[in-house]
C-alpha positions in Angstrom: 72.4 96.7 136.7 75.0 95.8 138.8 78.8 95.6 137.9 81.7 94.5 140.2 85.3 95.9 139.2 88.4 93.9 139.9 91.2 95.8 140.6 90.0 99.4 140.8 93.5 101.2 140.4 94.9 103.5 137.7 92.2 102.5 135.2 89.6 101.2 137.1 88.6 103.8 139.8 87.6 106.0 136.9 86.2 103.9 135.1 83.6 103.1 137.9 83.1 106.4 138.5 82.3 106.9 135.0 79.9 104.1 135.1 77.9 105.4 138.3 77.4 108.5 136.5 75.8 106.3 133.9 73.3 104.8 136.8 75.1 101.8 137.3 75.8 100.3 141.0 79.4 99.5 141.3 81.1 97.2 143.5 84.8 97.9 143.5 87.8 96.3 144.9 91.3 97.2 146.6 93.6 95.8 148.4 94.7 98.9 150.3 92.3 99.3 153.5 92.9 103.0 153.3 91.3 103.1 149.8 87.9 101.8 150.9 87.0 105.3 152.4 87.8 107.4 149.1 85.6 104.4 147.8 82.7 105.1 149.3 83.2 108.8 149.2 82.6 108.4 145.1 79.7 106.0 145.4 81.5 102.7 145.0 80.9 100.0 147.1 83.9 99.2 148.7 85.5 95.5 149.0 89.1 94.8 150.4 90.0 92.3 148.3 93.4 90.6 147.9 93.3 87.7 145.0 96.9 85.3 145.3 98.4 82.1 143.7 96.7 80.2 146.8 93.9 81.9 147.9 91.4 84.5 147.8 91.3 87.0 150.9 88.2 89.1 151.4 84.3 88.5 150.9 84.2 87.6 147.2 80.9 86.1 147.3 79.5 89.5 148.4 81.6 90.9 145.9 79.7 89.6 143.3 75.8 89.3 144.9 73.6 90.0 142.3 76.0 91.6 139.8 76.0 90.5 136.2 79.0 91.8 134.6 82.3 91.4 136.0 85.6 93.5 135.3 88.6 91.8 135.8 91.2 94.6 135.8 94.5 93.5 137.5 98.0 93.2 136.3 100.3 90.6 136.5 103.1 91.0 139.2 106.4 89.8 136.8 108.6 93.1 136.3 111.9 93.8 138.9 112.8 90.2 139.7 109.3 89.9 141.0 107.5 86.6 139.5 103.9 85.0 140.4 101.7 83.2 138.3 98.7 85.1 137.6 97.2 82.1 135.6 97.1 80.6 138.9 95.1 83.3 140.3 92.7 83.2 137.6 91.9 79.7 138.0 91.5 80.5 141.8 88.7 83.0 140.3 86.8 80.6 137.9 84.8 78.6 140.8 83.4 81.6 142.5 82.1 83.3 138.9 80.7 79.7 138.2 78.6 79.9 141.1 77.5 83.5 141.7 75.1 85.5 139.4 77.8 86.7 136.5 77.0 86.0 133.3 79.3 88.3 131.6 83.5 88.9 132.2 84.9 91.6 130.7 88.9 90.7 131.0 92.0 93.3 130.6 94.1 92.2 128.3 97.3 93.3 126.9 98.9 93.6 123.3 101.8 92.3 125.0 100.1 88.8 123.4 101.5 89.6 120.0 104.9 89.5 119.8 107.3 91.8 117.7 108.1 91.2 114.3 111.8 90.6 113.7 112.3 91.9 110.1 109.5 94.2 108.4 106.8 95.8 111.2 103.9 94.1 110.5 100.0 95.1 110.8 98.5 93.1 113.8 94.4 92.3 113.9 92.8 90.3 116.4 93.0 87.4 113.4 96.7 87.4 114.4 97.7 84.4 116.2 99.2 85.4 119.8 102.6 84.5 120.2 103.7 86.4 123.5 107.7 86.9 124.1 107.3 87.9 127.5 106.2 86.0 130.6 103.4 88.6 131.5 102.4 88.3 128.1 101.9 84.3 128.0 100.3 84.5 131.2 97.5 87.0 130.2 97.0 84.8 126.8 96.7 81.7 129.1 94.2 83.4 131.3 92.4 84.6 128.2 91.9 81.2 126.9 91.0 80.0 130.6 88.3 82.3 130.6 87.1 82.2 126.7 86.4 78.1 127.3 84.7 78.2 130.3 80.6 77.9 129.2 79.3 79.5 132.9 79.9 82.6 131.6 80.8 84.8 128.1 83.8 86.4 127.7 85.1 89.1 126.2 89.0 90.5 125.9 90.2 93.9 125.6 94.0 94.0 124.7 94.9 97.7 125.3 97.9 99.0 123.7 100.2 101.3 126.0 98.6 103.2 128.8 98.5 106.9 129.2 97.0 109.6 130.8 96.9 113.0 132.7 99.9 111.6 134.9 101.0 108.7 133.2 103.2 108.6 130.1 106.1 106.5 128.7 108.1 109.3 128.1 108.6 110.2 131.9 111.0 107.1 131.9 112.6 107.9 128.7 113.3 111.1 129.1 117.3 111.6 128.8 118.0 107.9 128.3 120.4 107.0 125.6 120.8 104.0 123.2 116.7 103.2 123.2 116.1 100.5 120.9 113.5 100.3 117.9 113.7 103.9 116.6 111.3 103.1 113.8 109.0 101.0 115.4 105.3 102.4 115.2 103.9 103.3 118.7 101.2 102.0 119.7 99.4 103.8 123.1 95.6 104.3 124.2 94.4 107.1 126.5 92.5 106.2 129.5 89.9 108.1 128.5 89.3 105.8 125.7 90.2 102.8 127.6 86.9 103.8 129.4 85.2 104.4 126.6 86.1 101.3 124.9 84.5 99.3 128.0 81.8 101.2 128.3 80.9 100.5 124.5 81.2 96.6 125.1 79.0 96.9 128.3 76.1 99.1 126.5 76.3 97.5 123.3 76.4 93.6 125.4 78.9 92.5 122.6 80.5 89.5 124.1 82.5 86.2 123.3 84.9 88.8 121.0 88.6 89.9 121.5 89.3 93.7 121.0 92.7 95.2 120.1 92.4 98.4 121.6 95.1 101.4 120.8 94.7 104.4 119.2 94.8 104.8 115.5 98.2 106.7 116.0 101.3 105.7 114.9 104.2 107.5 114.7 107.4 106.4 115.0 108.7 106.0 118.3 111.7 108.3 117.9 109.8 110.7 116.1 106.4 110.6 119.0 109.1 110.4 121.9 111.0 113.0 120.6 108.3 115.6 119.9 106.8 114.6 123.5 109.9 115.5 125.6 110.2 118.8 123.3 106.6 119.5 124.0 107.4 118.9 128.2 110.5 120.6 128.1 112.4 117.2 129.1 116.2 116.2 128.5 115.7 114.8 125.0 115.8 110.8 124.7 118.7 109.1 122.5 117.9 106.1 119.8 120.0 103.3 118.9 120.0 103.4 115.0 122.6 101.4 114.0 120.3 98.4 114.0 117.1 97.1 112.1 114.5 98.3 114.5 111.8 95.3 115.6 107.8 96.1 116.5 104.4 95.6 115.3 101.5 98.0 114.2 98.3 97.2 116.3 95.4 98.0 114.3 91.5 98.2 116.4 89.2 98.3 113.4 86.9 95.7 115.4 86.7 98.3 118.1 85.8 101.2 115.6 83.8 98.6 113.3 82.0 96.3 115.6 81.5 98.7 118.5 81.1 102.0 116.5 83.9 103.5 118.8 85.4 106.3 118.2 88.2 107.3 119.4 88.6 110.7 121.8 92.2 111.2 122.0 93.6 111.1 118.7 96.8 112.4 119.3 97.9 111.5 122.9 
């Protein structure tokens, strides 16, 4: 089976390598010309493709040629004062997907489509109505809806929690900071290895037209978790603002465990 991964970055690149090891032919896209040779070295068929609000630069038709599955894995760029229409990018992709051989789309989304509770911490499932508060969450939700509503292909959405891995952890940004809000809110994180495992489970079981929350079932409070993590890594401890009530959400991934039959590998994070 041929799979195209649009966005072979922090998650897409190791995902592509794992899929190749399992016998799939994988095309991967990057916006960096310097990465093309790296892709080739590990067996990824490399494509230089850039998706903007107004155009797609690169041979996108060749990128999708004879592929049955397209994985869309690039994030909205809406931080640091930089703003764009992620929804427009997805709109630009859809006509090209429609006329390709792709019949299944796997869209990497985020639990930011769910709102934080303003009072008591609430449990969030896939049946919870999304009410995004951030611009990124709003654009991801609208992009999900655009893909779901298209009858030319089936879409499954995976809403990942906060992404962590060997080289990526929020404590590196929180270490030593003061007045961090929401100390009693639960963490909703997921390790890179489980992100890859869940995507591969969807592909191997062929489960589409679904939404899956993907968050490790490990939810200590932010204060407990990040204080302990800083101690483990011998980093300056974060300090939390405790005078105000905490707001947050507790994301459950029961469909991932029950429908996919997926068992999380990295349970203690």
